[in-house]
TORMAR-198344 format. One record per residue (C-alpha): residue number from 1; residue in three letters; x, y, z. Coordinates in pm, 1 decimal, decimal comma, m for minus. Layout:
pt num=NUM | residuo=ALA | east=X | north=Y | up=Z $
...
//
This chain:
pt num=1 | residuo=MET | east=3507,5 | north=15783,4 | up=m9913,7 $
pt num=2 | residuo=ILE | east=3639,2 | north=15912,0 | up=m9578,2 $
pt num=3 | residuo=GLU | east=3635,3 | north=16266,2 | up=m9441,1 $
pt num=4 | residuo=PHE | east=3748,9 | north=16432,5 | up=m9128,4 $
pt num=5 | residuo=ARG | east=3639,6 | north=16775,4 | up=m9037,2 $
pt num=6 | residuo=GLU | east=3822,3 | north=16949,9 | up=m8746,7 $
pt num=7 | residuo=LEU | east=3874,8 | north=16620,8 | up=m8572,0 $
pt num=8 | residuo=ARG | east=4010,4 | north=16668,2 | up=m8207,7 $
pt num=9 | residuo=LYS | east=4085,1 | north=16389,0 | up=m7955,3 $
pt num=10 | residuo=SER | east=4275,8 | north=16411,7 | up=m7636,3 $
pt num=11 | residuo=PHE | east=4369,6 | north=16171,1 | up=m7354,0 $
pt num=12 | residuo=GLY | east=4391,5 | north=16360,8 | up=m7029,3 $
pt num=13 | residuo=SER | east=4591,7 | north=16669,0 | up=m7100,5 $
pt num=14 | residuo=ARG | east=4756,8 | north=16533,1 | up=m7393,5 $
pt num=15 | residuo=THR | east=4622,9 | north=16625,2 | up=m7743,9 $
pt num=16 | residuo=ILE | east=4650,4 | north=16339,9 | up=m7994,3 $
pt num=17 | residuo=LEU | east=4451,3 | north=16483,5 | up=m8285,4 $
pt num=18 | residuo=ASP | east=4428,9 | north=16878,6 | up=m8304,6 $
pt num=19 | residuo=GLY | east=4179,6 | north=17007,3 | up=m8551,3 $
pt num=20 | residuo=LEU | east=4236,2 | north=16748,0 | up=m8828,6 $
pt num=21 | residuo=THR | east=4063,9 | north=16810,7 | up=m9153,6 $
pt num=22 | residuo=LEU | east=4132,1 | north=16579,1 | up=m9467,7 $
pt num=23 | residuo=THR | east=3933,8 | north=16377,2 | up=m9720,6 $
pt num=24 | residuo=ILE | east=4038,3 | north=16032,0 | up=m9862,0 $
pt num=25 | residuo=GLY | east=3890,9 | north=15956,8 | up=m10200,2 $
pt num=26 | residuo=GLU | east=3745,4 | north=15630,2 | up=m10301,4 $
pt num=27 | residuo=GLY | east=3984,0 | north=15367,6 | up=m10445,1 $
pt num=28 | residuo=GLN | east=4285,8 | north=15563,6 | up=m10309,5 $
pt num=29 | residuo=ILE | east=4583,1 | north=15391,3 | up=m10134,6 $
pt num=30 | residuo=VAL | east=4675,9 | north=15646,0 | up=m9864,7 $
pt num=31 | residuo=PHE | east=4965,4 | north=15624,2 | up=m9620,3 $
pt num=32 | residuo=VAL | east=4952,9 | north=15804,7 | up=m9291,4 $
pt num=33 | residuo=LEU | east=5310,4 | north=15876,7 | up=m9163,0 $
pt num=34 | residuo=GLY | east=5439,7 | north=16011,7 | up=m8855,4 $
pt num=35 | residuo=VAL | east=5658,7 | north=15943,9 | up=m8542,6 $
pt num=36 | residuo=SER | east=5519,0 | north=15720,2 | up=m8261,4 $
pt num=37 | residuo=GLY | east=5248,4 | north=15890,2 | up=m8057,5 $
pt num=38 | residuo=THR | east=5134,8 | north=16142,6 | up=m8300,9 $
pt num=39 | residuo=GLY | east=4783,6 | north=15994,7 | up=m8353,9 $
pt num=40 | residuo=LYS | east=4799,3 | north=15763,7 | up=m8659,8 $
pt num=41 | residuo=SER | east=4649,7 | north=15471,6 | up=m8484,7 $
pt num=42 | residuo=VAL | east=4402,8 | north=15693,4 | up=m8303,9 $
pt num=43 | residuo=LEU | east=4289,2 | north=15815,3 | up=m8639,6 $
pt num=44 | residuo=LEU | east=4226,4 | north=15455,6 | up=m8764,8 $
pt num=45 | residuo=LYS | east=4012,6 | north=15374,2 | up=m8443,7 $
pt num=46 | residuo=ASN | east=3802,0 | north=15682,5 | up=m8487,7 $
pt num=47 | residuo=ILE | east=3704,3 | north=15568,8 | up=m8845,1 $
pt num=48 | residuo=VAL | east=3545,3 | north=15256,4 | up=m8709,5 $
pt num=49 | residuo=GLY | east=3411,8 | north=15418,5 | up=m8371,6 $
pt num=50 | residuo=LEU | east=3653,5 | north=15206,5 | up=m8160,8 $
pt num=51 | residuo=LEU | east=3737,0 | north=15562,0 | up=m8026,4 $
pt num=52 | residuo=SER | east=3518,1 | north=15877,5 | up=m8036,1 $
pt num=53 | residuo=PRO | east=3647,3 | north=16228,1 | up=m8099,7 $
pt num=54 | residuo=ASP | east=3599,7 | north=16498,9 | up=m7853,4 $
pt num=55 | residuo=SER | east=3485,6 | north=16719,9 | up=m8115,3 $
pt num=56 | residuo=GLY | east=3474,3 | north=16750,8 | up=m8513,9 $
pt num=57 | residuo=GLU | east=3295,3 | north=16530,5 | up=m8769,1 $
pt num=58 | residuo=ILE | east=3388,7 | north=16184,9 | up=m8939,1 $
pt num=59 | residuo=PHE | east=3208,5 | north=16054,7 | up=m9248,1 $
pt num=60 | residuo=VAL | east=3275,6 | north=15717,2 | up=m9379,7 $
pt num=61 | residuo=ASN | east=3087,8 | north=15641,3 | up=m9711,6 $
pt num=62 | residuo=GLN | east=2850,7 | north=15923,1 | up=m9607,8 $
pt num=63 | residuo=PHE | east=2780,8 | north=15763,0 | up=m9259,1 $
pt num=64 | residuo=PRO | east=2819,6 | north=16027,3 | up=m8984,0 $
pt num=65 | residuo=VAL | east=3046,3 | north=15810,0 | up=m8755,1 $
pt num=66 | residuo=HIS | east=3084,5 | north=16086,5 | up=m8493,9 $
pt num=67 | residuo=LYS | east=2724,3 | north=16062,3 | up=m8395,6 $
pt num=68 | residuo=MET | east=2627,0 | north=15705,9 | up=m8448,1 $
pt num=69 | residuo=SER | east=2537,1 | north=15473,5 | up=m8155,1 $
pt num=70 | residuo=GLU | east=2715,2 | north=15140,8 | up=m8098,1 $
pt num=71 | residuo=SER | east=2444,0 | north=14943,4 | up=m8273,4 $
pt num=72 | residuo=GLU | east=2440,1 | north=15193,3 | up=m8582,6 $
pt num=73 | residuo=LEU | east=2825,4 | north=15154,9 | up=m8603,4 $
pt num=74 | residuo=SER | east=2777,7 | north=14796,3 | up=m8721,1 $
pt num=75 | residuo=GLN | east=2687,0 | north=14938,7 | up=m9072,0 $
pt num=76 | residuo=VAL | east=3032,2 | north=15121,0 | up=m9086,8 $
pt num=77 | residuo=ARG | east=3217,7 | north=14809,2 | up=m8955,1 $
pt num=78 | residuo=LYS | east=3074,6 | north=14592,2 | up=m9227,7 $
pt num=79 | residuo=ILE | east=3239,5 | north=14790,6 | up=m9485,4 $
pt num=80 | residuo=CYS | east=3554,4 | north=14850,9 | up=m9309,9 $
pt num=81 | residuo=GLY | east=3822,0 | north=14570,3 | up=m9272,3 $
pt num=82 | residuo=MET | east=4084,8 | north=14657,9 | up=m9016,4 $
pt num=83 | residuo=VAL | east=4426,5 | north=14479,1 | up=m9021,9 $
pt num=84 | residuo=PHE | east=4588,2 | north=14522,5 | up=m8685,0 $
pt num=85 | residuo=GLN | east=4958,6 | north=14530,0 | up=m8609,9 $
pt num=86 | residuo=GLN | east=4965,1 | north=14179,7 | up=m8454,5 $
pt num=87 | residuo=PRO | east=4789,0 | north=13905,6 | up=m8649,6 $
pt num=88 | residuo=ALA | east=4565,6 | north=13804,3 | up=m8346,6 $
pt num=89 | residuo=LEU | east=4478,6 | north=13465,7 | up=m8489,2 $
pt num=90 | residuo=PHE | east=4307,1 | north=13201,9 | up=m8282,5 $
pt num=91 | residuo=ASP | east=4594,4 | north=12969,5 | up=m8221,7 $
pt num=92 | residuo=ASP | east=4371,4 | north=12682,9 | up=m8118,8 $
pt num=93 | residuo=LEU | east=4200,0 | north=12677,7 | up=m8466,4 $
pt num=94 | residuo=ASP | east=4327,6 | north=12569,0 | up=m8809,8 $
pt num=95 | residuo=VAL | east=4369,1 | north=12842,0 | up=m9092,4 $
pt num=96 | residuo=PHE | east=4045,4 | north=12753,0 | up=m9248,1 $
pt num=97 | residuo=GLU | east=3845,6 | north=12837,3 | up=m8936,1 $
pt num=98 | residuo=ASN | east=4036,7 | north=13145,0 | up=m8875,1 $
pt num=99 | residuo=VAL | east=3957,2 | north=13289,4 | up=m9218,6 $
pt num=100 | residuo=ALA | east=3613,8 | north=13162,1 | up=m9190,4 $
pt num=101 | residuo=TYR | east=3536,7 | north=13321,9 | up=m8860,1 $
pt num=102 | residuo=GLY | east=3376,5 | north=13642,2 | up=m8981,1 $
pt num=103 | residuo=LEU | east=3191,8 | north=13465,4 | up=m9247,9 $
pt num=104 | residuo=ARG | east=3014,9 | north=13233,3 | up=m9004,5 $
pt num=105 | residuo=ARG | east=2918,7 | north=13535,6 | up=m8797,0 $
pt num=106 | residuo=HIS | east=2801,8 | north=13766,1 | up=m9063,4 $
pt num=107 | residuo=PHE | east=2647,2 | north=13549,8 | up=m9310,6 $
pt num=108 | residuo=GLN | east=2412,0 | north=13254,1 | up=m9337,1 $
pt num=109 | residuo=TRP | east=2614,2 | north=13056,6 | up=m9592,3 $
pt num=110 | residuo=SER | east=2641,5 | north=12703,0 | up=m9657,7 $
pt num=111 | residuo=GLN | east=2966,6 | north=12511,2 | up=m9568,8 $
pt num=112 | residuo=GLN | east=3043,5 | north=12505,0 | up=m9945,6 $
pt num=113 | residuo=GLU | east=3007,8 | north=12869,9 | up=m10005,8 $
pt num=114 | residuo=ILE | east=3234,6 | north=12943,0 | up=m9702,7 $
pt num=115 | residuo=ALA | east=3489,7 | north=12707,9 | up=m9840,0 $
pt num=116 | residuo=ILE | east=3512,6 | north=12880,5 | up=m10171,2 $
pt num=117 | residuo=ARG | east=3545,4 | north=13227,9 | up=m10013,2 $
pt num=118 | residuo=VAL | east=3822,0 | north=13091,6 | up=m9763,5 $
pt num=119 | residuo=ARG | east=4024,8 | north=12942,2 | up=m10052,8 $
pt num=120 | residuo=ASP | east=3963,0 | north=13248,8 | up=m10276,6 $
pt num=121 | residuo=SER | east=4089,7 | north=13480,9 | up=m9998,0 $
pt num=122 | residuo=LEU | east=4385,8 | north=13262,0 | up=m9900,2 $
pt num=123 | residuo=ALA | east=4483,1 | north=13270,4 | up=m10274,5 $
pt num=124 | residuo=LEU | east=4456,1 | north=13650,3 | up=m10300,9 $
pt num=125 | residuo=VAL | east=4729,7 | north=13677,7 | up=m10023,8 $
pt num=126 | residuo=GLY | east=4948,9 | north=13405,8 | up=m10184,1 $
pt num=127 | residuo=LEU | east=4861,5 | north=13103,4 | up=m9981,6 $
pt num=128 | residuo=LYS | east=4739,4 | north=12777,5 | up=m10098,6 $
pt num=129 | residuo=ASP | east=4655,5 | north=12443,6 | up=m9951,9 $
pt num=130 | residuo=ILE | east=4739,0 | north=12543,6 | up=m9591,5 $
pt num=131 | residuo=GLU | east=4360,5 | north=12543,4 | up=m9455,0 $
pt num=132 | residuo=ALA | east=4422,4 | north=12246,5 | up=m9233,6 $
pt num=133 | residuo=ARG | east=4733,5 | north=12379,5 | up=m9072,0 $
pt num=134 | residuo=PRO | east=4705,6 | north=12506,7 | up=m8710,2 $
pt num=135 | residuo=ALA | east=4752,4 | north=12875,5 | up=m8667,7 $
pt num=136 | residuo=HIS | east=5012,7 | north=12822,0 | up=m8415,7 $
pt num=137 | residuo=SER | east=5238,0 | north=12641,7 | up=m8658,8 $
pt num=138 | residuo=LEU | east=5279,7 | north=12931,8 | up=m8897,6 $
pt num=139 | residuo=SER | east=5562,9 | north=13165,5 | up=m8916,4 $
pt num=140 | residuo=TYR | east=5487,9 | north=13526,0 | up=m8824,2 $
pt num=141 | residuo=GLY | east=5482,6 | north=13648,5 | up=m9185,7 $
pt num=142 | residuo=MET | east=5232,3 | north=13373,0 | up=m9287,0 $
pt num=143 | residuo=LYS | east=5023,3 | north=13473,8 | up=m8977,6 $
pt num=144 | residuo=LYS | east=5006,5 | north=13840,5 | up=m9105,8 $
pt num=145 | residuo=ARG | east=4889,8 | north=13708,6 | up=m9447,2 $
pt num=146 | residuo=VAL | east=4623,7 | north=13481,5 | up=m9299,6 $
pt num=147 | residuo=SER | east=4501,2 | north=13770,9 | up=m9073,5 $
pt num=148 | residuo=LEU | east=4482,4 | north=13963,4 | up=m9399,0 $
pt num=149 | residuo=ALA | east=4278,3 | north=13694,2 | up=m9566,4 $
pt num=150 | residuo=ARG | east=4039,0 | north=13674,6 | up=m9279,5 $
pt num=151 | residuo=THR | east=3990,6 | north=14043,6 | up=m9324,4 $
pt num=152 | residuo=ILE | east=3923,0 | north=14049,2 | up=m9689,1 $
pt num=153 | residuo=ALA | east=3703,0 | north=13727,0 | up=m9687,1 $
pt num=154 | residuo=LEU | east=3436,0 | north=13984,0 | up=m9585,7 $
pt num=155 | residuo=ARG | east=3501,5 | north=14197,8 | up=m9898,3 $
pt num=156 | residuo=PRO | east=3522,0 | north=14529,0 | up=m9726,8 $
pt num=157 | residuo=LYS | east=3492,6 | north=14848,6 | up=m9918,8 $
pt num=158 | residuo=ILE | east=3768,5 | north=14998,2 | up=m9700,2 $
pt num=159 | residuo=LEU | east=4086,5 | north=14839,4 | up=m9561,2 $
pt num=160 | residuo=LEU | east=4250,3 | north=14991,9 | up=m9262,7 $
pt num=161 | residuo=PHE | east=4601,9 | north=14880,2 | up=m9181,6 $
pt num=162 | residuo=ASP | east=4773,8 | north=14958,0 | up=m8865,8 $
pt num=163 | residuo=GLU | east=5168,7 | north=14914,8 | up=m8908,2 $
pt num=164 | residuo=PRO | east=5132,8 | north=14626,4 | up=m9145,3 $
pt num=165 | residuo=THR | east=5507,4 | north=14567,7 | up=m9188,6 $
pt num=166 | residuo=THR | east=5632,3 | north=14621,8 | up=m8830,1 $
pt num=167 | residuo=GLY | east=5853,2 | north=14331,6 | up=m8723,3 $
pt num=168 | residuo=LEU | east=5898,4 | north=14189,9 | up=m9070,5 $
pt num=169 | residuo=ASP | east=6214,9 | north=14126,9 | up=m9257,2 $
pt num=170 | residuo=PRO | east=6270,6 | north=14310,4 | up=m9588,4 $
pt num=171 | residuo=ILE | east=6142,1 | north=14020,2 | up=m9800,6 $
pt num=172 | residuo=SER | east=5808,5 | north=13977,7 | up=m9594,2 $
pt num=173 | residuo=THR | east=5783,2 | north=14366,0 | up=m9592,8 $
pt num=174 | residuo=SER | east=5797,9 | north=14362,6 | up=m9977,9 $
pt num=175 | residuo=GLN | east=5540,3 | north=14095,5 | up=m9995,2 $
pt num=176 | residuo=ILE | east=5302,1 | north=14273,7 | up=m9756,9 $
pt num=177 | residuo=ASN | east=5351,6 | north=14599,9 | up=m9972,5 $
pt num=178 | residuo=HIS | east=5262,5 | north=14397,1 | up=m10285,2 $
pt num=179 | residuo=LEU | east=4964,8 | north=14250,6 | up=m10120,1 $
pt num=180 | residuo=ILE | east=4835,6 | north=14603,1 | up=m10018,2 $
pt num=181 | residuo=LEU | east=4885,3 | north=14724,6 | up=m10376,5 $
pt num=182 | residuo=SER | east=4741,8 | north=14423,7 | up=m10546,9 $
pt num=183 | residuo=LEU | east=4433,5 | north=14367,7 | up=m10314,5 $
pt num=184 | residuo=SER | east=4342,8 | north=14730,2 | up=m10339,7 $
pt num=185 | residuo=LYS | east=4342,9 | north=14731,6 | up=m10719,4 $
pt num=186 | residuo=SER | east=4164,0 | north=14370,3 | up=m10768,7 $
pt num=187 | residuo=LEU | east=3914,6 | north=14419,2 | up=m10504,3 $
pt num=188 | residuo=GLY | east=3847,9 | north=14790,4 | up=m10576,5 $
pt num=189 | residuo=THR | east=3898,1 | north=14892,6 | up=m10199,4 $
pt num=190 | residuo=THR | east=4014,0 | north=15224,3 | up=m10054,7 $
pt num=191 | residuo=SER | east=4302,5 | north=15149,4 | up=m9836,8 $
pt num=192 | residuo=VAL | east=4441,2 | north=15366,2 | up=m9552,6 $
pt num=193 | residuo=VAL | east=4784,6 | north=15240,5 | up=m9412,6 $
pt num=194 | residuo=VAL | east=4924,7 | north=15382,7 | up=m9082,7 $
pt num=195 | residuo=SER | east=5305,2 | north=15343,8 | up=m9108,5 $
pt num=196 | residuo=HIS | east=5643,7 | north=15493,0 | up=m9025,9 $
pt num=197 | residuo=ASP | east=5798,2 | north=15341,9 | up=m9331,6 $
pt num=198 | residuo=MET | east=5866,1 | north=15605,5 | up=m9591,5 $
pt num=199 | residuo=ASN | east=6017,3 | north=15339,3 | up=m9827,5 $
pt num=200 | residuo=SER | east=5675,7 | north=15138,9 | up=m9829,2 $
pt num=201 | residuo=ALA | east=5476,9 | north=15471,2 | up=m9867,5 $
pt num=202 | residuo=LEU | east=5673,5 | north=15587,0 | up=m10161,9 $
pt num=203 | residuo=LYS | east=5648,4 | north=15232,6 | up=m10350,2 $
pt num=204 | residuo=VAL | east=5290,8 | north=15170,5 | up=m10283,6 $
pt num=205 | residuo=ALA | east=5065,2 | north=15485,4 | up=m10198,4 $
pt num=206 | residuo=ASP | east=4885,2 | north=15711,2 | up=m10425,9 $
pt num=207 | residuo=HIS | east=4870,5 | north=15989,3 | up=m10158,0 $
pt num=208 | residuo=ILE | east=5078,3 | north=16023,9 | up=m9842,5 $
pt num=209 | residuo=LEU | east=4974,2 | north=16219,6 | up=m9529,6 $
pt num=210 | residuo=VAL | east=5228,4 | north=16330,3 | up=m9265,7 $
pt num=211 | residuo=LEU | east=5126,1 | north=16390,7 | up=m8907,8 $
pt num=212 | residuo=ASP | east=5303,4 | north=16569,7 | up=m8639,4 $
pt num=213 | residuo=GLY | east=5157,3 | north=16662,5 | up=m8311,8 $
pt num=214 | residuo=GLY | east=4806,7 | north=16569,2 | up=m8419,9 $
pt num=215 | residuo=ARG | east=4820,0 | north=16807,3 | up=m8720,1 $
pt num=216 | residuo=LEU | east=4861,9 | north=16749,1 | up=m9094,7 $
pt num=217 | residuo=ILE | east=5198,2 | north=16912,6 | up=m9180,0 $
pt num=218 | residuo=ALA | east=5241,1 | north=16765,5 | up=m9532,7 $
pt num=219 | residuo=GLN | east=5047,8 | north=16571,0 | up=m9778,4 $
pt num=220 | residuo=GLY | east=5060,1 | north=16490,3 | up=m10151,6 $
pt num=221 | residuo=SER | east=5176,5 | north=16216,2 | up=m10394,4 $
pt num=222 | residuo=PRO | east=5498,6 | north=16024,7 | up=m10352,1 $
pt num=223 | residuo=GLN | east=5670,7 | north=16267,4 | up=m10576,3 $
pt num=224 | residuo=ASP | east=5544,8 | north=16568,7 | up=m10386,4 $
pt num=225 | residuo=LEU | east=5691,2 | north=16424,9 | up=m10078,3 $
pt num=226 | residuo=LEU | east=6011,0 | north=16356,7 | up=m10232,9 $
pt num=227 | residuo=ASN | east=6035,0 | north=16723,0 | up=m10324,9 $
pt num=228 | residuo=SER | east=5917,5 | north=16832,9 | up=m9973,6 $
pt num=229 | residuo=LYS | east=6114,6 | north=17099,6 | up=m9771,4 $
pt num=230 | residuo=VAL | east=5919,0 | north=17011,7 | up=m9446,9 $
pt num=231 | residuo=PRO | east=6198,4 | north=16900,6 | up=m9191,8 $
pt num=232 | residuo=LEU | east=6016,3 | north=16603,7 | up=m9057,2 $
pt num=233 | residuo=VAL | east=5950,6 | north=16476,9 | up=m9402,5 $
pt num=234 | residuo=GLN | east=6320,9 | north=16517,3 | up=m9492,7 $
pt num=235 | residuo=GLU | east=6412,5 | north=16332,1 | up=m9194,0 $
pt num=236 | residuo=PHE | east=6189,8 | north=16022,1 | up=m9302,3 $
pt num=237 | residuo=LEU | east=6332,3 | north=16063,2 | up=m9656,0 $
pt num=238 | residuo=PHE | east=6691,2 | north=16054,2 | up=m9502,8 $
pt num=239 | residuo=GLU | east=6650,0 | north=15659,2 | up=m9461,6 $
pt num=240 | residuo=VAL | east=6489,6 | north=15604,1 | up=m9795,6 $
pt num=241 | residuo=GLU | east=6647,9 | north=15381,9 | up=m10048,6 $
pt num=242 | residuo=ILE | east=6602,0 | north=15544,7 | up=m10371,0 $
//
């Protein structure tokens, strides 16, 4: 579903991605771990063309992202749903209009069709009967879930999560982890989760990638990572509650 070949990206003299090569299979839940500044979020933005690589190739559902124009990239962005670290809701709109926003932009649907999809999407993230509530009145955790409902309302083939549990308490973190797992299975999506949370990765991921200095230093199943002797992986595991 997603393939990187010798991907390189620098900002000035600082190399962020250094010859990265990897493949993410259809239907997988893949966590990308690493310390801050190691290129995790840059990797996500390259997938949808928000950033362009300095060299190398990126294929998303066989689309050659690395050589597509801005107008052509709309084909990729229609199948990719990106959930940013901050909810970024429209505070002056109610929940219904926030979730309906992308539907109104991309589809010529009736109000009834939009209403059905909005309710279905909110139900998938565990929210019901809040359509009329102003976005600014929601808790941070609820805003994260409404943001996720807005993304899945378009039924993307690929879900991209940028630090989805940052700033959340343990209960909300557990809820978001459950949602990533349940949505990926119920909607049949491929999910890529950028995170620094090894606990979440071990509970949710099919496959875990660990980046350091823009390079892939370890990868495998949760069990593979638990058995890893790579020093950075062991540092992450030191904080894990097993």
